[in-house]
C-alpha positions in Angstrom: 101.3 90.7 110.3 101.7 94.5 109.4 100.0 96.0 106.2 102.1 97.2 103.3 101.4 100.6 102.3 101.5 101.6 98.5 101.5 104.9 97.0 98.8 104.3 94.7 95.6 102.6 95.1 95.6 98.8 95.1 93.8 96.8 92.4 95.2 93.1 92.5 97.6 90.9 94.8 98.8 87.5 93.8 100.8 85.1 95.7 104.0 83.5 94.2 103.5 79.8 93.1 107.1 79.4 94.1 108.0 81.3 97.3 105.6 81.1 100.2 106.7 84.4 101.6 106.3 86.5 98.3 103.6 88.5 96.7 103.1 90.8 93.6 100.7 93.9 94.0 99.2 95.9 91.0 98.5 99.6 91.8 97.2 102.5 89.8 97.2 106.3 90.5 93.8 108.2 91.1 91.8 105.0 91.6 93.0 103.7 88.1 91.1 106.5 86.2 94.0 108.5 85.3 97.7 108.5 86.0 100.7 106.1 86.5 100.8 102.5 87.9 103.3 100.6 89.9 103.8 97.0 90.4 105.2 96.2 93.9 107.0 92.7 94.6 107.0 92.2 98.4 108.2 89.5 100.7 106.9 88.6 104.2 108.8 88.2 107.3 107.8 86.0 110.0 109.1 88.3 112.6 109.2 91.8 111.0 107.5 94.1 108.5 106.7 93.4 105.0 109.7 94.5 102.8 109.6 95.6 99.1 112.0 93.2 97.0 111.7 95.4 93.9 109.0 97.8 92.3 108.4 98.7 88.5 106.6 101.8 87.4 104.3 102.3 84.5 103.0 105.3 82.7 99.3 104.0 83.2 97.4 102.2 85.9 98.0 98.5 86.5 94.9 96.4 86.9 96.0 93.0 87.4 99.2 90.7 87.8 99.9 87.1 87.2 103.0 85.0 88.0 104.6 82.8 85.6 103.9 79.0 86.3 107.3 78.1 84.8 109.8 80.7 86.0 110.0 81.9 89.4 111.1 85.3 88.4 108.7 86.3 85.8 105.4 88.1 86.0 103.0 89.6 83.8 100.7 92.8 84.1 97.4 94.0 82.8 98.0 97.6 81.8 95.2 100.4 81.3 96.9 101.3 78.2 95.7 98.0 76.8 99.3 96.3 76.8 100.3 93.2 78.7 103.8 93.7 80.0 106.3 91.0 81.1 108.8 91.6 83.9 112.0 89.5 84.9 112.9 90.0 88.7 116.2 88.8 87.7 117.0 91.8 85.6 117.6 95.2 86.7 114.6 97.6 86.8 116.1 99.4 83.5 115.9 96.3 81.6 112.2 96.0 82.3 109.5 95.2 81.0 111.2 92.6 78.9 108.1 92.5 76.8 105.3 94.6 76.1 102.4 93.3 74.0 100.1 96.0 72.8 97.3 94.6 70.8 94.2 95.4 73.0 92.4 98.7 71.7 91.0 99.5 75.2 92.3 98.9 79.1 93.6 95.5 79.6 91.7 94.4 82.7 92.9 90.9 83.9 95.7 88.3 83.1 96.0 84.7 83.8 98.9 82.1 83.5 98.2 78.7 82.3 98.8 76.1 85.2 98.8 73.2 82.9 100.6 74.4 79.7 103.0 76.5 81.5 104.1 78.8 78.4 100.6 80.4 77.6 98.5 83.2 79.2 95.2 85.0 78.8 94.4 88.7 78.8 91.1 90.1 79.2 90.1 93.7 77.9 87.5 96.3 78.0 87.5 96.1 74.0 85.4 93.2 74.6 88.0 90.7 73.7 90.3 87.9 75.2 93.6 87.2 73.7 95.7 84.0 74.0 99.6 84.4 74.1 102.5 82.2 74.4 105.7 83.4 76.2 108.0 83.0 73.0 105.6 85.0 70.6 105.5 88.7 70.1 102.1 88.8 68.9 99.0 87.0 70.2 97.9 83.3 69.1 94.3 84.1 69.0 91.5 86.6 69.8 88.4 85.5 71.2 85.3 87.8 70.2 82.0 87.2 71.3 81.4 89.1 74.4 79.0 92.2 73.9 80.8 94.3 76.4 83.9 94.6 78.6 85.6 91.2 79.7 86.6 91.8 83.4 88.1 88.4 84.0 89.5 85.3 82.1 90.8 82.3 84.0 92.2 79.0 82.9 90.6 75.7 84.1 93.2 74.3 86.9 92.9 70.7 85.1 92.4 71.2 81.1 95.4 73.1 79.3 92.9 74.3 76.7 89.8 75.3 78.7 89.0 78.7 80.3 86.3 80.8 81.5 85.4 84.5 80.8 83.2 87.0 82.9 82.0 90.2 81.2 79.7 93.2 81.7 77.4 91.7 79.1 75.9 89.5 82.2 77.2 86.1 80.7 80.2 83.9 81.7 81.4 81.9 78.9 83.4 78.5 78.7 86.0 78.4 75.9 88.0 75.7 74.6 91.1 77.1 72.3 90.6 74.1 70.1 87.1 75.0 69.2 86.0 77.9 67.0 83.8 79.6 69.2 82.8 79.5 73.1 81.4 76.1 74.0 79.0 77.4 76.7 77.1 80.6 77.5 76.0 81.1 81.1 73.4 83.7 81.7 74.8 84.0 84.9 73.6 87.3 86.5 71.1 90.0 85.6 74.0 92.7 86.2 77.7 92.9 85.2 79.7 89.8 86.1 83.4 91.1 87.4 85.1 87.9 88.3 85.0 84.1 87.8 87.0 81.3 89.1 87.2 77.6 88.6 87.4 75.0 91.5 90.7 73.5 92.1 89.3 70.1 93.0 86.2 69.7 90.5 86.9 70.8 86.9 83.1 71.4 86.2 82.7 73.9 89.1 82.8 77.6 88.5 82.1 80.6 90.6 81.1 83.8 89.2 80.7 87.4 91.2 78.6 90.2 90.1 77.6 93.7 90.5 74.2 92.2 92.0 76.1 91.6 95.3 76.2 87.9 94.9 78.5 85.0 94.2 77.0 82.1 92.4 78.3 78.5 91.9 77.8 76.8 88.8 78.4 73.2 87.6 79.0 73.6 84.0 77.5 69.9 83.2 73.9 71.3 84.3 74.0 75.0 84.6 70.3 75.7 84.6 70.4 76.6 88.1 73.3 77.5 90.4 74.8 75.0 92.8 74.6 77.9 95.3 74.1 81.5 95.7 76.1 83.4 98.3 74.6 86.4 99.4 76.2 88.6 102.2 77.9 91.5 100.4 76.4 94.8 100.5 77.9 96.2 97.2 79.2 94.7 94.0 81.3 91.7 94.4 84.9 92.5 92.7 86.8 89.2 92.9 86.1 85.6 93.7 88.7 83.0 94.2 88.4 79.1 95.1 90.9 78.0 98.0 93.6 75.8 96.6 93.5 73.7 99.8 89.7 73.1 100.4 87.3 72.2 97.7 84.2 74.0 98.9 85.8 77.1 100.3 85.8 80.6 98.4 87.2 83.9 99.2 85.6 87.2 97.9 86.2 91.0 98.2 83.6 93.8 97.3 83.0 97.5 97.0 81.5 97.1 100.6 85.0 97.1 101.8 84.9 93.6 103.2 86.6 90.2 102.6 84.4 87.2 103.0 85.1 83.6 103.4 82.5 80.9 102.3 81.9 77.3 102.3 79.2 76.7 99.7 78.5 73.3 100.7 77.2 74.2 104.2 73.8 75.8 105.1 75.4 78.9 106.8 77.9 79.4 103.9 79.4 82.6 105.2 82.0 81.3 107.5 84.4 84.5 107.8 83.9 88.3 107.2 87.0 90.6 107.5 86.5 94.4 107.5 90.0 95.7 107.7 90.0 98.0 104.5 88.6 101.7 104.7 88.0 101.7 101.1 86.8 99.5 98.3 88.5 96.0 98.5 89.4 95.1 94.8 92.0 92.3 95.0 92.2 89.2 97.1 94.2 85.8 96.9 94.7 82.8 98.6 98.3 81.2 98.9 98.9 78.0 97.2 101.8 77.0 99.4 100.5 77.9 102.9 97.0 76.8 103.8 94.6 79.6 105.3 97.2 82.4 104.2 95.1 85.1 102.5 95.9 88.4 101.0 93.9 91.4 100.1 94.3 95.1 98.6 92.1 98.0 98.0 91.6 101.5 97.3 93.0 102.4 100.6 96.5 101.8 99.3 97.0 99.1 101.8 98.0 95.4 101.4 97.0 93.1 104.2 98.3 89.3 104.8 97.1 87.2 107.5 96.1 83.8 108.3 92.3 82.8 108.3 90.9 83.3 111.9 93.4 85.8 112.7 92.8 89.8 112.4 94.4 91.4 109.6 95.0 94.2 111.4 97.0 92.7 114.4 100.7 93.3 114.3 
């Protein structure tokens, strides 16, 4: 499948939960340091090139995107100016964004839609906070302030509507329950900044964390003194980690070493695939919920690749 070229540097890529051929891509000019951003919505074609359905320009870089779990045309984006913007593909470009939520005081780095309670979503920011939003309110429901440094990622538990995890530059991952006044668990998971975390889709107590220390660690939050597994194989910081929606023990990660790695943390030789198709930092990766083995990645080389596990991402 051919790659899709973006005018800016890729930051995040997400498969639609409704259409197996559709993805959203977050991009930022000048590596996200300064300049504009653009969100691309692209469609795959079995026989031909990847086509762009639509795109949305932003005056600041876009660091992350997340699809609504309730409406197939809605997506939200994390913007470098600290805002969370909502877009509706059914409306003309001039009518978008349909909402701009501007409460964070520094860059918004990640957004995540709740897969159980489908009207709520999270935003994580470099202002050290996480905010909880619902689709019908113009202001946040709650702000979570415990991290001592940038929050790079916040992700909902796939089974529990009120539980989420966060990953921070303060070297901790935290577990939260929105019904509780503070975090319910603090994981001193790495000795360096934690850039990403994700929950296992089949076991609601298993969490993965990815760090500047080049490792991915798997934790059982019922007994978190030592990790269940430590996955070493990346040469630089691990930027993103995602559990497979189809196989309980499979994880994909991407890194500043320009590679995408596939792991099975249950087996001794845990590295089961390595892809080196990017020529710059690989910073965004996702796995399709609808098509088993279908993966996508994006990076600072301004390219989006979509491929089936076991094939060459660069093969036409």
